[in-house]
C-alpha positions as CSV (number, residue, x, y, z in Angstrom):
1,M,0.2,0.1,-0.2
2,K,1.2,3.4,-1.2
3,I,0.5,6.4,1.7
4,R,1.1,9.8,1.1
5,I,0.9,12.0,4.5
6,Q,0.4,15.9,4.9
7,H,1.0,17.3,8.5
8,R,0.6,20.6,9.2
9,T,0.9,22.2,12.6
10,T,0.4,26.0,13.3
11,Y,1.0,28.3,16.6
12,T,-0.3,31.4,16.6
13,Y,0.7,34.1,18.8
14,R,-0.7,37.9,19.7
15,E,2.6,39.5,19.1
16,P,6.5,38.1,17.9
17,V,7.9,35.8,20.9
18,Q,11.4,33.9,21.1
19,F,10.8,30.2,20.6
20,G,12.7,27.6,22.6
21,Q,14.0,24.3,21.2
22,H,11.2,22.4,19.9
23,K,11.1,18.4,19.3
24,V,9.0,16.8,16.3
25,M,8.7,13.3,16.1
26,I,6.4,13.2,13.0
27,R,8.5,10.7,10.9
28,P,7.7,7.3,10.6
29,R,9.6,4.4,12.1
30,E,11.1,2.6,9.2
31,G,11.4,-1.4,8.9
32,H,10.8,-4.5,7.0
33,D,6.9,-3.3,7.1
34,I,7.5,0.7,6.0
35,H,9.6,2.2,3.7
36,I,9.9,6.0,3.3
37,E,10.0,6.8,-0.2
38,S,10.2,10.5,0.0
39,S,10.1,13.3,2.8
40,I,10.0,17.0,3.3
41,M,9.7,18.9,6.3
42,E,9.4,22.8,6.3
43,V,9.7,25.2,9.3
44,T,9.4,28.4,9.8
45,P,10.7,31.2,11.0
46,G,14.3,30.7,10.7
47,H,16.1,27.6,12.4
48,T,18.5,24.9,12.4
49,I,17.6,21.2,12.8
50,H,19.3,18.1,14.3
51,W,18.1,14.9,13.9
52,M,18.4,12.1,16.7
53,R,17.0,8.7,17.6
54,D,15.7,8.5,21.6
55,I,15.8,5.9,23.8
56,N,12.9,4.1,22.1
57,G,14.4,4.3,18.7
58,N,12.0,7.3,17.6
59,S,13.4,9.6,15.0
60,I,13.2,13.2,16.4
61,A,14.1,16.6,14.9
62,K,15.4,18.8,17.4
63,V,14.5,22.3,16.1
64,D,16.5,25.4,17.3
65,F,14.9,28.9,16.1
66,T,17.2,32.0,15.1
67,E,13.9,34.2,14.8
68,T,11.4,35.7,16.9
69,A,7.9,35.7,15.2
70,S,4.2,35.4,16.0
71,R,3.3,32.3,13.8
72,L,5.3,29.0,13.9
73,E,4.4,26.5,11.3
74,I,5.7,23.0,10.9
75,Y,4.6,21.1,7.6
76,S,5.6,17.3,6.6
77,E,4.8,15.6,3.5
78,L,5.9,11.9,3.4
79,V,5.2,9.3,0.7
80,L,5.8,5.6,2.0
81,Q,4.9,2.0,1.3
82,H,3.4,0.1,4.0
83,Y,3.6,-4.0,3.4
84,D,2.0,-5.4,6.5
85,S,-1.3,-6.6,4.8
86,N,-2.1,-9.4,6.9
87,P,-1.6,-8.3,10.7
88,L,-2.4,-11.8,11.8
89,D,0.2,-13.8,10.1
90,F,2.3,-14.8,12.7
91,I,2.8,-17.8,15.3
92,L,2.9,-17.1,19.1
93,E,5.3,-19.1,21.0
94,E,3.7,-22.2,22.6
95,N,3.9,-20.9,26.0
96,A,2.5,-17.8,25.1
97,V,-0.3,-18.9,23.2
98,N,-2.6,-19.2,26.4
99,Y,-2.9,-16.5,29.3
100,P,-1.5,-16.1,31.9
101,F,2.6,-16.6,30.9
102,V,5.8,-15.4,32.0
103,Y,8.2,-13.5,29.5
104,S,11.5,-15.3,29.2
105,P,14.6,-14.4,31.1
106,D,16.3,-13.1,28.2
107,T,13.6,-10.5,27.2
108,L,12.3,-9.8,30.4
109,P,15.3,-7.0,31.3
110,E,14.3,-5.1,28.7
111,L,10.8,-5.5,28.9
112,T,10.3,-4.5,32.4
113,A,9.6,-1.0,31.9
114,F,6.7,-1.5,29.9
115,T,4.8,-3.3,32.5
116,H,4.7,-0.8,34.9
117,I,1.7,0.7,36.2
118,I,1.7,4.6,35.1
119,Y,-1.3,4.9,37.5
120,P,-1.3,3.0,40.5
121,K,-4.4,5.0,42.1
122,D,-7.0,3.7,39.5
123,T,-5.7,0.0,39.9
124,G,-8.9,-0.8,42.1
125,P,-11.8,0.5,39.5
126,L,-9.6,-0.9,36.7
127,S,-9.1,-4.4,38.3
128,N,-12.7,-4.6,38.9
129,W,-13.6,-3.9,35.3
130,L,-11.4,-6.5,34.3
131,T,-12.7,-9.2,36.0
132,Q,-15.7,-9.4,33.3
133,F,-12.8,-10.7,30.8
134,W,-10.7,-12.4,33.3
135,K,-10.3,-13.2,37.0
136,P,-7.1,-13.9,38.7
137,G,-6.7,-17.4,39.4
138,G,-9.1,-18.5,36.6
139,P,-8.8,-20.9,34.0
140,P,-6.2,-19.7,31.3
141,V,-7.4,-18.2,28.2
142,E,-6.3,-17.8,24.6
143,T,-4.0,-14.6,24.9
144,L,-4.9,-13.1,21.2
145,S,-8.5,-13.6,21.9
146,L,-8.3,-11.7,25.4
147,L,-6.5,-8.7,24.2
148,Q,-8.9,-8.3,21.2
149,R,-12.0,-9.2,23.5
150,V,-10.8,-5.7,25.6
151,N,-10.0,-4.1,22.2
152,Q,-13.4,-4.5,21.0
153,H,-15.2,-4.2,23.9
154,I,-13.9,-0.3,24.3
155,H,-14.3,0.3,20.8
156,D,-18.3,-1.3,21.1
157,T,-19.0,0.1,24.5
158,F,-17.4,3.7,24.9
159,Q,-18.5,6.6,23.6
160,Y,-15.9,8.5,21.4
161,Q,-15.1,12.6,22.3
162,R,-12.8,14.6,20.7
163,R,-10.7,16.5,23.4
164,D,-8.5,19.1,22.1
165,E,-7.1,19.9,25.5
166,A,-3.6,18.5,25.9
167,G,-3.0,15.3,28.1
168,V,-5.1,12.1,28.8
169,Q,-7.8,11.1,31.2
170,T,-6.6,8.4,33.7
171,P,-7.9,5.2,33.4
172,A,-10.4,5.8,36.1
173,E,-11.7,8.7,34.8
174,T,-12.4,7.0,31.3
175,L,-14.2,4.3,33.1
176,Q,-16.5,6.5,35.1
177,K,-17.2,8.9,32.2
178,N,-17.6,6.0,29.6
179,S,-16.1,8.0,27.3
180,G,-12.9,9.4,26.0
181,S,-10.8,10.2,22.9
182,C,-8.5,7.8,21.0
183,R,-5.4,8.5,23.4
184,D,-7.8,8.3,26.5
185,F,-8.7,4.6,24.9
186,A,-5.2,3.8,24.3
187,T,-4.4,4.7,27.9
188,L,-7.0,2.8,29.4
189,L,-6.0,-0.5,27.4
190,L,-2.1,-0.2,28.1
191,E,-3.0,0.0,32.0
192,A,-5.3,-2.5,31.4
193,C,-2.5,-5.1,29.8
194,R,0.2,-3.9,32.5
195,S,-2.0,-4.9,35.5
196,W,-2.2,-8.2,33.9
197,G,2.0,-8.2,33.7
198,L,1.8,-8.0,29.6
199,A,4.9,-5.3,28.6
200,A,2.7,-2.8,26.6
201,R,3.7,0.8,25.0
202,F,1.8,3.7,23.7
203,V,1.8,4.6,20.1
204,S,1.2,7.8,18.1
205,G,1.0,7.7,14.8
206,Y,-1.3,7.8,11.4
207,M,-4.0,5.8,10.0
208,V,-5.6,5.5,6.5
209,C,-9.6,5.8,6.6
210,E,-12.2,8.1,5.2
211,A,-11.9,10.7,8.0
212,T,-8.5,11.5,6.9
213,E,-8.3,11.2,3.3
214,A,-10.3,14.9,3.0
215,G,-7.7,16.6,5.5
216,G,-8.7,18.1,8.6
217,A,-7.9,15.3,10.8
218,S,-5.2,14.9,13.5
219,T,-2.9,12.2,14.7
220,H,-3.9,9.0,16.2
221,A,-3.4,6.7,19.1
222,W,-3.1,3.0,20.1
223,I,-0.9,0.6,21.7
224,E,1.3,-2.2,21.2
225,V,1.7,-5.2,23.4
226,Y,5.0,-7.4,23.0
227,L,3.7,-11.0,22.2
228,P,6.6,-13.9,22.4
229,G,6.9,-15.3,19.0
230,A,5.3,-12.0,17.5
231,G,6.8,-9.3,18.5
232,W,5.3,-6.0,19.3
233,K,1.6,-6.1,17.9
234,G,-0.6,-3.2,17.7
235,F,-4.1,-3.0,18.9
236,D,-6.6,0.3,18.5
237,P,-9.4,0.3,20.9
238,T,-10.9,3.4,19.0
239,S,-11.2,1.1,16.0
240,G,-11.4,-2.3,17.6
241,I,-9.1,-3.9,15.3
242,V,-5.3,-5.1,15.2
243,T,-3.3,-2.8,13.5
244,G,-2.0,-3.2,10.1
245,A,-1.3,-1.3,6.3
246,Q,-3.8,1.3,7.3
247,H,-1.8,2.3,10.6
248,V,1.9,4.5,10.4
249,T,3.6,4.2,13.7
250,V,5.3,7.4,14.2
251,A,6.9,6.8,17.7
252,V,6.5,4.7,20.6
253,A,6.9,5.5,24.3
254,R,6.3,4.4,27.9
255,N,4.1,7.1,28.6
256,P,1.6,8.8,26.5
257,E,3.1,12.0,27.5
258,N,6.7,11.3,25.8
259,A,5.1,10.4,22.3
260,A,3.6,13.9,21.7
261,P,4.1,14.7,17.7
262,V,5.5,18.3,18.5
263,S,6.9,19.9,22.2
264,G,8.5,23.1,22.7
265,S,8.4,26.3,24.8
266,F,8.5,30.0,24.0
267,I,9.7,33.2,25.7
268,G,7.1,35.9,25.9
269,P,4.0,37.5,27.9
270,S,1.8,34.6,29.1
271,S,-1.2,36.4,27.1
272,A,0.6,35.9,23.9
273,F,0.0,32.2,23.0
274,L,-3.4,32.2,20.9
275,G,-3.7,28.7,19.6
276,I,-2.9,25.8,17.8
277,E,-4.0,24.1,14.3
278,V,-3.3,20.8,13.1
279,D,-4.3,19.5,9.7
280,V,-3.3,16.0,8.9
281,A,-4.3,14.2,5.5
282,V,-3.4,10.4,4.8
283,V,-4.6,9.4,1.5
284,Q,-4.0,5.4,0.0
285,T,-2.7,6.6,-3.3
286,D,-2.5,3.3,-5.1
287,K,-6.2,2.4,-4.3
288,P,-7.8,0.5,-7.1
289,E,-10.3,1.9,-8.8
290,T,-13.9,0.3,-8.5
291,P,-15.4,-0.7,-11.7
292,V,-18.9,0.7,-12.4
293,V,-21.3,-1.8,-13.3
294,Q,-24.5,0.0,-14.9
295,E,-27.6,-1.8,-14.6
296,R,-31.3,-0.5,-14.2
297,A,-32.4,-0.9,-10.9
298,S,-35.9,-1.6,-12.0
299,Q,-34.6,-4.9,-13.5
300,R,-33.5,-6.5,-9.9
301,P,-36.1,-7.4,-7.3
302,P,-36.7,-4.4,-4.5
303,A,-35.8,-7.1,-2.3
304,L,-32.3,-7.8,-3.7
305,V,-31.6,-4.2,-4.4
306,Q,-32.2,-3.3,-0.6
307,A,-29.7,-6.1,0.2
308,Q,-27.3,-4.8,-2.0
309,M,-27.3,-1.3,-0.9
310,Q,-27.0,-2.5,2.6
311,Q,-23.6,-4.8,1.7
312,Q,-22.0,-1.6,-0.2
313,S,-22.6,0.8,2.8
314,P,-19.2,1.3,4.4
315,Q,-18.8,1.0,8.0
316,A,-18.2,4.4,9.6
317,P,-14.1,5.3,9.8
318,A,-13.2,5.7,13.3
319,P,-12.9,9.0,14.3
320,M,-9.2,10.5,14.0
321,E,-7.9,12.8,16.9
322,M,-4.9,12.5,18.9
323,V,-4.1,16.1,20.3
324,I,-1.1,15.3,22.6
325,H,0.7,18.1,20.5
326,A,1.9,19.7,23.6
327,A,0.9,23.4,23.9
328,P,4.2,25.3,24.1
329,V,5.4,25.8,27.4
330,L,5.7,29.8,28.9
331,V,9.4,30.1,29.8
332,S,9.5,33.2,32.3
């Protein structure tokens, strides 16, 4: 699948301000499943850029500005090939087919950081909620089925709500409200997996769907769970699916706050910051054309016409929103 991603982030200020260093994580993680064919990034005002890889292997552009301005804009355009057409094409190691299981001594040291609970105060309500899927001391259950049941349950029973403010809801807040954004759902599933002793990490990136093709969308969030024999596998609770070619991973982190696409600071009056606008468009450029079959509807039985219309009605795309673009911090 060939995908074109256009991502523009714009900060506006009431008057010219001085910018501190900004960290930008919008370049996808390349590997056996993703190959970047072309990439451009444009930043205004005047600046210098140094690239680095962080502790998780994410590509980070460190931007140091040389000019003051009342507008900061970061634009990225990428064309990439995504080869992960079958996300379920893997075989778990025998000891991990059923849960509970224990990670091997060879991988446990590296995975331990991804098993630590982020919100210990939420352990009680989260544990109570998880008993509907599996109770500690209960019989073993199929690992993949267990994860997908929770993933699908969040999609089916929680109400999606776009939130433009920074940060994430705690798992207890999401459970109490029975609603949240994609980053809130990802955080809930992240903590659910870690409460079961599974290594999980937060993911920010892009998703190909109808909601992103027209532009005006934002980035997306989901999680990855480490499964012996399969490696890091993605679960998207906003869509209720296992991630595949329609998901493009940009950054992975132990905590949601460390996966912000853009973060930085400015020096100026506290009232100077006016707002942030994010515009993301993600399009599959090699989508096959659907052949048009001309046939008079009156020649077919009404029941058949209705059945075909129901089959052709696409499922509503998952809402797209992952606004953890950190608002610039005021440095006094």
